[in-house]
Structures are given as structure tokens and as C-alpha cells.
C-alpha positions as CSV (number, residue, x, y, z in Angstrom):
1,M,-237.6,46.1,-17.4
2,P,-233.5,46.6,-17.3
3,R,-234.8,50.8,-15.6
4,L,-236.7,48.5,-12.8
5,T,-233.5,46.1,-12.4
6,H,-230.9,49.0,-12.2
7,R,-233.3,50.7,-9.9
8,L,-233.5,47.5,-7.6
9,A,-230.1,47.4,-7.9
10,G,-229.1,50.8,-6.7
11,I,-231.8,50.3,-3.7
12,A,-230.2,46.6,-2.8
13,S,-227.0,49.0,-2.9
14,A,-227.8,51.2,-0.5
15,L,-229.6,48.8,2.0
16,A,-226.2,47.1,2.0
17,V,-224.4,50.4,2.6
18,L,-226.5,51.4,5.3
19,G,-226.2,48.6,6.9
20,I,-222.4,48.0,6.7
21,L,-222.3,52.0,8.2
22,L,-224.8,50.9,10.7
23,A,-223.2,47.2,11.8
24,A,-219.6,50.1,11.7
25,V,-221.3,52.4,14.1
26,L,-222.3,49.4,16.5
27,L,-219.3,47.8,16.4
28,G,-217.2,51.2,17.2
29,S,-219.8,52.1,20.1
30,G,-218.9,48.7,21.9
31,Q,-223.0,48.2,22.1
32,V,-222.6,45.0,19.8
33,A,-219.6,42.4,18.9
34,F,-219.3,39.5,17.2
35,V,-218.3,36.1,18.2
36,N,-217.3,33.1,15.8
37,T,-217.5,30.2,17.7
38,Y,-214.7,28.0,18.2
39,G,-214.7,24.1,20.1
40,V,-217.4,22.1,21.6
41,S,-218.0,24.0,24.8
42,M,-221.3,25.2,24.0
43,N,-222.7,22.1,22.2
44,P,-225.5,21.2,20.7
45,L,-226.4,24.5,21.0
46,Y,-223.7,26.4,19.2
47,H,-221.2,24.6,17.1
48,Q,-217.5,25.3,15.6
49,G,-217.6,28.1,12.6
50,D,-221.4,29.4,13.6
51,L,-221.3,33.5,14.6
52,V,-223.4,34.9,17.2
53,V,-224.1,38.2,17.9
54,V,-223.6,39.6,21.6
55,S,-225.0,43.2,22.8
56,H,-224.1,44.9,25.6
57,A,-227.0,44.7,28.5
58,E,-227.7,46.8,31.3
59,S,-228.4,43.9,34.0
60,Y,-227.3,40.0,33.4
61,A,-229.0,36.9,35.0
62,A,-228.2,32.9,35.4
63,G,-229.5,31.2,32.2
64,D,-228.2,34.2,29.7
65,I,-225.3,33.3,27.6
66,A,-222.6,35.6,27.7
67,A,-219.2,36.4,26.6
68,Y,-216.0,38.0,28.2
69,H,-212.3,38.1,27.3
70,L,-210.1,35.4,28.6
71,G,-206.6,36.1,29.6
72,S,-205.1,35.3,26.9
73,G,-206.8,38.0,24.7
74,E,-209.5,35.4,23.5
75,V,-213.4,35.6,24.1
76,A,-215.1,33.0,25.8
77,L,-219.2,32.5,24.9
78,H,-220.7,30.7,28.2
79,R,-223.9,30.8,29.9
80,I,-224.3,32.2,33.3
81,I,-225.4,29.2,36.2
82,A,-224.8,31.3,39.5
83,G,-223.4,34.9,41.1
84,D,-224.4,38.5,40.6
85,A,-223.3,41.8,39.0
86,N,-219.7,41.5,41.0
87,G,-218.9,37.8,39.7
88,F,-220.6,35.6,37.7
89,T,-220.2,31.7,37.3
90,L,-220.3,30.4,33.8
91,K,-220.4,27.4,32.3
92,G,-220.0,25.6,28.7
93,D,-223.2,23.7,28.2
94,N,-221.0,20.6,27.1
95,N,-218.8,21.3,30.1
96,E,-218.5,19.0,33.4
97,S,-216.5,22.2,35.5
98,V,-217.3,25.7,35.8
99,D,-215.0,28.6,34.5
100,V,-212.3,29.2,36.4
101,D,-212.9,33.0,35.8
102,H,-215.7,34.4,37.2
103,P,-215.8,38.3,35.3
104,A,-218.2,41.1,36.6
105,A,-221.1,42.5,34.8
106,V,-218.5,45.7,33.7
107,N,-216.1,43.0,32.3
108,L,-218.9,41.3,30.2
109,I,-218.7,42.1,26.3
110,G,-222.5,41.1,26.6
111,K,-225.1,38.5,25.9
112,A,-226.1,36.4,22.7
113,V,-228.8,37.8,21.0
114,L,-229.1,37.0,17.3
115,H,-227.2,33.0,16.3
116,I,-226.2,32.7,12.7
117,P,-225.0,28.7,12.2
118,H,-222.2,28.8,9.8
119,G,-222.0,32.1,9.8
120,G,-218.4,32.6,11.3
121,K,-217.3,30.9,8.4
122,V,-219.4,32.8,6.0
123,L,-217.9,36.1,7.3
124,Q,-214.3,35.0,7.4
125,T,-214.6,33.9,3.8
126,L,-216.2,37.4,2.9
127,T,-213.8,39.7,4.9
128,T,-210.6,37.8,2.9
129,P,-208.7,40.4,1.1
130,P,-209.0,39.0,-2.1
131,V,-213.4,38.5,-1.6
132,L,-212.8,42.6,-0.3
133,G,-211.1,43.3,-3.3
134,L,-213.4,41.7,-5.6
135,A,-216.3,43.5,-4.0
136,A,-214.7,46.7,-4.4
137,F,-214.2,45.9,-8.0
138,A,-218.4,45.2,-8.6
139,L,-219.1,48.5,-6.5
140,L,-216.6,50.6,-8.3
141,A,-218.1,49.1,-11.7
142,G,-221.4,49.1,-10.8
143,A,-221.8,52.3,-9.2
144,A,-219.8,54.9,-11.7
145,P,-222.2,54.7,-14.7
146,S,-225.2,55.2,-11.9
147,L,-223.8,58.4,-10.8
148,N,-224.3,60.6,-14.0
149,R,-226.8,58.4,-15.3
150,R,-229.5,60.9,-15.4
151,R,-226.9,63.9,-17.0
152,R,-226.0,61.8,-19.5
153,R,-229.5,61.4,-20.5
154,R,-230.1,64.9,-20.2
155,A,-227.1,65.1,-22.9
156,A,-228.4,62.6,-25.2
157,R,-231.6,64.8,-26.1
158,K,-229.3,67.6,-26.7
159,E,-226.3,66.3,-29.1
160,S,-225.0,63.2,-30.6
161,M,-222.4,62.1,-28.8
162,S,-219.3,60.7,-30.2
163,S,-218.5,57.3,-30.1
164,N,-215.4,57.5,-27.5
165,A,-217.5,60.3,-25.5
166,A,-217.8,58.0,-22.4
167,S,-214.3,56.8,-22.5
168,Q,-213.1,60.6,-22.6
169,K,-215.4,61.2,-19.6
170,T,-214.0,58.4,-17.8
171,R,-210.2,59.7,-17.9
172,H,-212.0,63.5,-17.0
173,T,-212.7,62.0,-13.8
174,V,-209.9,60.0,-13.1
175,R,-207.8,63.3,-14.0
176,A,-209.7,65.6,-11.6
177,M,-210.0,63.3,-8.8
178,F,-206.1,64.1,-8.6
179,E,-206.2,67.5,-9.5
180,A,-207.1,70.8,-7.1
181,P,-209.2,70.5,-4.6
182,F,-209.5,67.0,-4.6
183,T,-205.6,66.0,-4.4
184,P,-205.4,65.5,-0.7
185,W,-208.6,63.9,-0.3
186,T,-207.9,61.5,-3.2
187,A,-204.2,60.5,-1.8
188,T,-205.6,60.4,1.5
189,A,-208.5,57.7,0.7
190,T,-206.0,55.1,-1.3
191,V,-203.3,55.1,1.5
192,V,-206.2,54.1,3.9
193,G,-207.3,51.6,1.2
194,V,-203.9,50.4,1.0
195,V,-203.2,50.4,4.6
196,A,-206.5,48.6,5.6
197,M,-205.8,45.9,2.7
198,G,-202.1,45.6,3.7
199,L,-203.5,45.1,7.5
200,G,-206.0,42.3,6.6
201,T,-204.2,40.5,4.5
202,W,-201.8,40.5,7.5
203,A,-204.7,39.7,9.8
204,W,-205.8,36.9,8.0
205,T,-202.8,35.0,6.9
206,G,-202.2,33.9,10.4
207,P,-203.5,32.8,13.7
208,A,-204.8,35.4,16.0
209,D,-202.7,34.2,18.6
210,A,-199.0,33.1,18.8
211,P,-197.5,31.5,21.6
212,A,-195.5,33.4,23.6
213,R,-193.4,30.9,24.6
214,A,-192.4,27.5,24.7
215,A,-195.3,25.4,26.4
216,I,-194.4,24.3,30.0
217,E,-195.7,21.2,31.5
218,A,-196.9,20.3,35.4
219,H,-196.6,16.6,37.3
220,M,-197.3,15.6,40.3
221,D,-196.8,12.3,41.6
222,F,-198.4,10.6,44.8
223,S,-197.4,8.3,47.6
224,Y,-198.8,7.6,50.8
225,S,-197.5,5.6,53.7
226,A,-198.4,4.4,57.1
227,E,-196.4,3.3,60.2
228,V,-198.4,0.0,61.9
229,P,-196.5,-2.6,64.4
230,R,-196.1,-5.9,63.8
231,T,-198.9,-8.0,63.2
232,P,-200.3,-10.7,60.7
233,A,-202.0,-8.3,58.7
234,Y,-198.4,-6.5,57.1
235,D,-195.1,-8.1,56.4
236,D,-193.7,-5.1,57.2
237,T,-194.1,-2.0,60.0
238,T,-194.7,0.2,57.1
239,V,-197.7,0.9,54.7
240,R,-197.0,2.0,51.6
241,S,-199.2,2.7,48.4
242,P,-201.1,1.5,46.7
243,D,-201.9,-1.2,49.7
244,P,-204.8,-0.5,51.3
245,V,-204.9,0.8,55.7
246,F,-206.3,-1.0,57.9
247,R,-208.3,1.3,60.4
248,Q,-207.6,-1.7,63.5
249,V,-204.0,-1.5,62.8
250,A,-203.7,2.2,62.0
251,D,-205.6,5.5,61.6
252,D,-203.1,8.2,61.1
253,M,-201.2,8.4,57.1
254,E,-199.0,10.5,55.5
255,V,-199.5,11.7,51.9
256,H,-195.9,12.6,49.9
257,Y,-196.4,14.5,46.7
258,T,-193.5,15.3,44.4
259,Y,-194.4,18.5,42.2
260,Q,-192.4,19.2,38.8
261,G,-193.1,22.5,36.8
262,P,-192.9,26.5,36.8
263,A,-192.9,28.6,40.0
264,A,-196.1,28.0,41.7
265,V,-197.6,28.1,45.6
266,I,-198.4,25.0,46.8
267,A,-201.5,24.9,49.1
268,P,-202.6,21.4,50.1
269,V,-206.0,20.8,51.3
270,A,-208.5,17.6,52.0
271,E,-211.8,17.6,50.2
272,L,-214.1,15.7,52.0
273,S,-217.4,14.6,50.3
274,T,-220.2,12.3,51.0
275,P,-222.7,10.2,48.6
276,G,-225.2,12.8,50.3
277,G,-223.9,15.6,48.7
278,W,-222.1,17.6,51.8
279,H,-218.8,18.3,50.7
280,T,-216.0,20.8,52.3
281,T,-212.5,21.6,52.3
282,V,-210.1,21.1,55.3
283,P,-206.6,23.1,55.0
284,L,-203.6,20.7,55.6
285,G,-201.1,23.2,55.5
286,D,-199.3,26.6,55.1
287,P,-199.2,27.8,51.2
288,T,-195.8,27.4,50.3
289,D,-193.6,29.2,47.8
290,V,-191.7,27.1,45.2
291,S,-190.0,28.0,42.2
292,T,-189.4,26.3,39.4
293,G,-187.7,22.9,39.8
294,T,-188.6,20.2,41.6
295,H,-190.5,20.2,45.1
296,R,-191.5,17.4,47.4
297,G,-193.6,18.0,50.4
298,T,-195.7,15.9,52.8
299,V,-198.9,16.3,54.5
300,K,-200.1,14.6,57.6
301,L,-204.1,12.8,57.5
302,D,-205.8,12.1,61.0
303,V,-208.3,10.1,58.9
304,A,-210.1,9.7,62.7
305,A,-210.2,13.1,62.9
306,L,-211.4,13.9,59.5
307,E,-213.9,11.2,59.8
308,E,-215.4,13.0,62.9
309,R,-216.1,16.0,60.8
310,A,-218.1,14.3,58.6
311,A,-220.5,12.5,61.3
312,R,-221.0,16.2,62.6
313,A,-222.4,17.3,59.9
314,A,-224.6,14.0,59.2
315,K,-226.0,14.5,62.6
316,V,-227.3,18.1,61.0
317,T,-228.6,16.9,57.7
318,G,-229.5,13.8,58.2
319,L,-227.6,12.3,55.4
320,P,-225.1,8.8,55.8
321,A,-221.4,10.2,56.5
322,S,-220.2,6.7,55.0
323,P,-218.3,6.3,53.4
324,L,-216.5,9.3,53.1
325,T,-214.4,10.4,50.0
326,I,-210.9,12.3,50.8
327,E,-209.3,14.2,47.9
328,V,-205.5,15.5,48.9
329,V,-205.2,17.8,46.5
330,P,-201.9,20.1,46.7
331,A,-203.4,23.0,44.3
332,A,-200.0,25.2,42.3
333,T,-201.7,28.2,41.4
334,G,-199.6,31.5,40.0
335,D,-198.1,32.4,36.6
336,G,-201.3,31.9,34.9
337,Q,-201.7,28.4,36.2
338,D,-204.1,26.3,38.3
339,F,-203.0,23.2,38.4
340,R,-205.3,20.4,41.2
341,P,-204.1,17.2,41.0
342,A,-205.7,15.0,43.4
343,L,-205.0,11.6,45.2
344,E,-208.5,10.1,46.0
345,L,-208.9,8.0,49.3
346,S,-211.9,6.0,50.0
347,V,-213.1,6.2,53.8
348,T,-214.6,2.9,55.5
349,P,-215.1,2.0,59.0
350,L,-212.4,-0.8,58.5
351,Q,-210.2,0.5,56.0
352,V,-208.6,3.8,54.0
353,S,-207.9,2.7,50.0
354,M,-207.4,4.6,47.1
355,V,-210.1,4.8,44.7
356,D,-208.1,4.4,41.4
357,P,-205.2,2.4,42.3
358,T,-203.5,3.8,38.6
359,A,-203.4,7.4,39.9
360,L,-200.5,7.8,42.2
361,S,-199.1,9.6,39.0
362,V,-201.2,12.4,37.8
363,A,-200.9,13.5,33.7
364,A,-198.6,16.1,32.8
365,N,-200.9,19.3,33.0
366,K,-199.6,21.2,29.8
367,L,-199.5,25.1,30.5
368,E,-199.2,27.6,27.6
369,T,-199.1,31.4,27.8
370,A,-200.2,32.5,24.6
371,A,-200.7,36.2,23.6
372,P,-202.7,37.8,20.7
373,R,-200.5,37.6,17.8
374,A,-199.8,41.6,17.4
375,L,-197.9,44.6,15.0
376,T,-196.1,46.4,17.6
377,L,-194.8,50.3,16.9
378,G,-193.0,51.7,20.1
379,T,-195.6,51.7,22.7
380,W,-198.4,51.0,20.6
381,Q,-200.0,47.8,19.9
382,L,-202.9,46.4,17.8
383,S,-204.0,42.6,17.3
384,A,-204.7,40.6,14.8
385,G,-208.1,39.8,16.3
386,I,-208.9,43.5,16.1
387,A,-207.2,44.1,12.7
388,R,-209.6,42.0,11.4
389,V,-212.4,43.7,12.3
390,I,-210.6,47.3,11.6
391,A,-209.4,46.4,8.0
392,P,-212.7,46.1,6.4
393,G,-214.2,48.9,8.2
394,L,-211.1,50.9,6.6
395,L,-211.6,49.5,3.1
396,L,-215.4,49.8,2.7
397,L,-214.4,53.8,4.5
398,A,-211.8,54.4,1.7
399,L,-213.7,52.7,-1.0
400,A,-216.7,55.4,-0.1
401,S,-214.5,58.0,-0.2
402,L,-213.3,57.4,-4.2
403,M,-216.6,56.7,-4.8
404,V,-217.8,60.1,-3.5
405,I,-214.9,61.9,-4.7
406,A,-215.2,59.9,-8.4
407,A,-218.7,61.1,-8.4
408,N,-218.0,65.3,-7.5
409,A,-215.0,64.9,-10.1
410,R,-217.2,63.4,-12.9
411,R,-219.9,66.9,-12.2
412,R,-216.9,68.7,-12.3
413,P,-216.5,71.0,-15.4
414,S,-213.4,71.5,-17.5
415,R,-211.2,74.1,-16.5
416,T,-212.5,76.2,-19.9
417,E,-215.1,75.0,-22.4
418,A,-212.3,74.9,-25.3
419,E,-210.6,72.6,-23.6
420,D,-213.5,70.6,-22.9
421,I,-214.5,70.9,-26.7
422,R,-210.7,70.0,-27.4
423,R,-211.1,66.7,-25.4
424,R,-214.4,65.6,-27.0
425,W,-213.6,66.3,-30.2
426,P,-209.9,66.3,-30.5
427,S,-209.9,64.4,-34.6
428,L,-212.1,67.0,-35.3
429,V,-210.3,70.6,-33.9
430,I,-207.0,71.5,-35.9
431,P,-205.6,74.4,-34.1
432,V,-204.4,77.4,-36.5
433,Q,-203.1,81.1,-36.8
434,P,-206.1,83.5,-36.7
435,V,-207.9,83.2,-40.1
436,P,-208.6,86.4,-41.9
437,S,-212.1,87.0,-43.3
438,V,-212.6,87.0,-47.0
439,S,-214.5,89.8,-48.8
440,G,-217.7,88.9,-49.7
441,R,-217.9,85.7,-48.1
442,P,-220.6,85.7,-44.9
443,V,-220.1,84.4,-41.4
444,I,-222.7,82.8,-39.7
445,D,-222.3,82.2,-35.7
446,V,-223.8,79.6,-34.4
447,V,-225.3,79.2,-30.7
448,D,-223.6,75.9,-29.3
449,F,-220.2,74.1,-30.6
450,P,-222.0,70.6,-31.2
451,T,-223.9,72.2,-33.9
452,L,-220.6,73.6,-35.3
453,A,-219.0,70.0,-34.8
454,K,-222.2,68.6,-37.0
455,L,-221.2,71.0,-39.5
456,A,-218.1,70.1,-39.8
457,E,-219.5,66.0,-40.0
458,R,-221.9,66.2,-42.5
459,Y,-219.2,68.5,-44.9
460,G,-216.6,66.4,-44.0
461,L,-214.5,69.0,-43.0
462,L,-212.2,70.6,-39.7
463,V,-213.0,72.9,-37.2
464,L,-210.4,75.4,-37.2
465,H,-209.0,76.8,-33.7
466,W,-207.2,79.9,-32.5
467,T,-207.0,81.8,-29.5
468,R,-206.7,85.8,-29.1
469,S,-207.5,88.1,-26.7
470,G,-209.1,85.5,-24.5
471,I,-211.6,84.6,-26.8
472,E,-211.7,81.1,-28.3
473,T,-212.5,81.2,-32.2
474,F,-213.4,77.7,-33.8
475,I,-215.1,78.1,-37.7
476,V,-216.1,75.9,-40.3
477,Q,-215.5,76.7,-44.1
478,D,-217.3,75.5,-46.8
479,D,-217.1,76.9,-50.8
480,N,-219.5,79.9,-49.7
481,T,-220.0,80.2,-46.1
482,T,-218.2,80.7,-43.0
483,Y,-219.7,79.4,-39.7
484,R,-218.4,80.3,-36.7
485,Y,-218.5,79.7,-32.8
486,R,-216.6,81.9,-30.2
487,S,-216.7,81.6,-26.3
488,G,-214.5,82.7,-24.0
489,D,-214.4,86.0,-21.2
490,G,-214.7,88.2,-24.0
491,V,-217.3,87.4,-26.2
492,G,-220.0,89.5,-24.8
493,T,-218.2,92.8,-25.0
494,Q,-216.5,92.1,-28.3
495,P,-218.4,93.5,-31.7
496,V,-219.9,91.5,-34.2
497,A,-217.6,90.4,-36.9
498,T,-218.2,92.0,-40.2
499,P,-217.3,90.5,-43.4
500,A,-214.1,93.1,-44.0
501,E,-213.2,92.2,-39.9
502,T,-210.9,89.2,-39.1
503,A,-212.8,86.2,-38.6
């Protein structure tokens, strides 16, 4: 059962690594992207904290949910409701208005192919530096023993390892990783891992976007007036908002607006509409460039002419032309803003009046230009959003590289057999000067050092060791016999020692 468990764990780890590598390849190629949803624009389909996988498509159509980059660097994920490859109109399912941007097909990141509820929160948690560090530790701890399990099993059949053999092997692996030829690879992987952890810490410990400048506000105040003759209908010869304008007395009026805000281009228009759904836009003046500060403007409304425009359309459509709604919109655009305040007037055969008498002052429209939080090095920049994707990939790459290096270093033999013997049996081997053979004492050559070590442990003796002429000699002497093991380049050419020779 433990063996089966280990195998299943190994298979699961391999599949996980393959999945991570596949996801990294797809992300790097731009074929897929992960969108962590926020806000309520796509409720009830998507909720804040969900994860949506989008894939690049050859074509898009109405009904597809597509992702694209906003000017602020953020990603919008909304539904296509109209348009073609030259420009799509998108709208959030829970939004009342369509998106301002009309991205072309080449500018779309992709369309939604997979929805993982709460997946964004889980992914954000899993890619934080503490969790990645814990996962790395678990991978290394779990993978290190399995790298050489078979080799240890074969070695266990041949010899009886001492109690500290495993720790010695680990020390050998770490030492070998920092020796040639592994030194540059180990150093590079370590640096990449440290950079990835630092990059991930920076990316995840702050917001993806940071305000590039303080928020600015735009205001629009409306008023209107009409010159009328002195009649019992009014106390004066001028009608001012919010009083209605009786058309039997006056049919022309002026709309005044005061703009306060950043530099913009103001283009006043009248948007006409009727209950049947007909609508059109009529320019009320030429666009005006406005610098930062206060700008006052006035447009004239020929109510009869606008009503005649609606009547002509009604003859064609068969829809009623009354009541007519006129929205005076001095649209202010530019510098990243699209401020469209409106004064809404209702036109009947008898009067012109405000739809909402309290809407003469449009609430401030807070405009904030935001930019992605980024690391800047000269002309090179890396945003926090991209760093959140790159850092985990770099960390996994560094860990995988270190694991491969460790596996090769573990398989690498010691520089010499004598060094390996001294590492494995440090308390048993004693370096000495060459020991001469005793006349009449037999010398028995053993086939390997583990056999010599067993003899020494059985009799409670030490192994004497010396080096001469490239030959490593190890001996164990009891009362009557010398047991010897030799290794080195000259062993095959050396004559067999006799009792009269130096051991």
C-alpha cells in the first residue's frame, strides 16, 4: 500500500507539473488568458472573485462574452451585442448603457470558454508568495527521496548502509550542485527564484493599478430663458427656469450652461425622441475648445422647428410625434473623459417644461486617470498585473531547474572512490603512513570496501588508509591476518603483494 500511494502521488505530481507547463505555454503564446472578475456589471452570470478563462477566436459574434483592454490598462469582460470585426458594441448584462469603447476583433483578448466560480479568489490566494514558498518546499521534500529510490534499493541489496548514509548523500548532492559543471546553472536558477519571489511579493502586496494623478471633477449647471411680451401669463417679460414656457406666448428659448472642469471640447447637441422609439440628434453649434477652468455657453432652441422635425418623421413611421422630449447635451470630451450632462425638456402643443425641475445642476462627474502600477527601469516597464502572471511562472521554472540539477548532482559519483569511502565511513577510516607487511602474516585482498568495513566492524578495528603512487590502500589487521582493499589508477598494473613486500 505505501508503494501504491507513492506511485499515485508521483503520477499526480507529474500531471500537476504538466498542467502548469501547458498553462504557461498557452499564456505565453497569447492563446488563452485568465480574467479575475470584479464589480457587478455581469451579474448574475459572473460575480466578483470568479475566474473566467478566455481563448483567442478566429471570429466573434453577437452573444459572445469577450474581453478587451481598457485605456486604463484594466480588462473589461462584457457581452457583444452588435457590430462586426471592424468594431464591436459591448455591454455588461447588468449595465444600463453600452461600453464607450468599440474594440475591433484584433483588439479583443478572446471570448469566454470556461467559468470557475470563486476561482479568482482561490488563484489569488495560491499565487501569493507564502503559499508558493510552501508549495516549493513540499515539492522539494516530496521529490528528493523519489529521485533515487531505485538506486537506493539496488544499493541496499549489495551492502548495509550506515545510519548516517542518507544525510551524507544529501550533503554530497548539495555540495555537487555548487561544483562544476553545475555551478552556473545552480546560481542562475537560484537568482531567478529569488527575483521571482521578490517580484511576486511586490505585485501581490499592492493594488494592480495606482492613481497616476489626483482625481478631478467636472460640473455642469443649466438654466434657460425666453423673452415674452407682457401678458397675464407672466409677471415679467422674461421667463426663467424652472418655470414652463407657454408656447402660445413664446416658441423660442435659450439654454445656458456653465462648465467647470478639465480641458475639453464641448459640442452642444439636441437629442430628440418620442414615445414610439424614434430619436435623432441635431447639432446646436460648433465644437468649442475649452481650457481648464470655467466656460459659459448659450444655445438657441427653435422649438417649432424641432417639433416639425419630429412631425416629418412621424408621417414616415406612423408613430405619434407627441409628446416630444428634447435633451440639450453640451458633451465635453477629451483628456480621457466623456462627460455628457443633459437638460431634459418635455414639449407638448401648449408648453415646454422640465422633466425633472431639480436637475438644473448635474452632479459632479468624478474623473480619475489611473495607470497600472509598474516597475520602471529606464525605458522598460513591467506592470503589477503582468508581474502577477510572470512571477509564479518564473518561480516554478526555477524550482523545476533546481530539481533537475539536484537529480543530476545526486547521480554524479564522487571525484574518487577514496573520497566516497572517507565520506561514508568517516569514523572508521584512519589516514596513516604506509604500513610495512609483517613477514609470515598472510595478506588477503577483498573485492570491495564494504566487505572490508564489515570485517572492521565485526572485530572492532579501524581501517588504516594511505596513498602512494596513485594507489589508495585500505587495510584491517587482526592478530594473524591483514585484510586489504586497493583502488586507484595503478591497481591493475601493480604486482600482487607478497608477505615480504610493503602492504
